[in-house]
C-alpha positions in Angstrom: -13.4 16.4 -11.5 -12.4 17.1 -15.1 -8.8 17.7 -16.1 -7.9 19.8 -19.1 -5.7 17.7 -21.3 -2.6 19.0 -23.0 -1.7 17.5 -26.4 2.0 16.8 -25.5 1.2 14.6 -22.6 -1.6 12.5 -24.2 0.1 12.2 -27.5 3.3 10.6 -26.4 3.9 7.7 -28.8 3.5 4.3 -27.2 2.8 5.7 -23.7 -1.0 5.3 -23.4 -0.6 3.0 -20.4 1.9 5.2 -18.6 0.0 8.4 -19.2 -3.2 6.8 -18.1 -1.7 5.7 -14.8 -0.1 9.1 -14.1 -3.3 10.9 -14.9 -5.3 8.5 -12.6 -2.7 9.2 -9.8 -3.0 12.9 -10.4 -6.8 12.8 -10.3 -6.6 10.9 -6.9 -4.3 13.5 -5.6 -6.7 16.3 -6.6 -9.4 14.4 -4.8 -7.3 14.4 -1.6 -6.0 10.9 -2.0 -2.3 11.3 -2.7 0.1 8.5 -3.5 3.6 7.8 -4.5 4.4 6.9 -8.1 7.7 5.2 -9.1 9.0 5.6 -12.6 11.8 3.2 -13.7 13.3 2.0 -16.9 16.5 1.6 -18.8 18.6 4.5 -20.0 17.1 6.1 -23.0 13.6 4.8 -22.4 12.0 8.2 -22.2 11.4 8.7 -18.5 12.5 12.3 -18.6 10.3 13.1 -21.6 7.3 11.4 -19.9 7.8 13.4 -16.7 8.4 16.7 -18.5 5.2 16.2 -20.4 3.4 15.2 -17.2 4.7 18.4 -15.5 3.2 20.5 -18.2 0.0 18.7 -18.0 -0.2 19.0 -14.2 0.5 22.8 -14.4 -2.2 23.4 -17.0 
């Protein structure tokens, strides 16, 4: 299954590992193999920005 990529999600600076893991989890979900993803980090680490961009990516 191919997923259309949005530039905001895949262009997050320094987040290649995180975006790759989220995309892989999303692809498994679309294939019927859902999972739980935990996102943690210190205040100001960009968790909200990452999830906002992922939300836009998932809706596209």
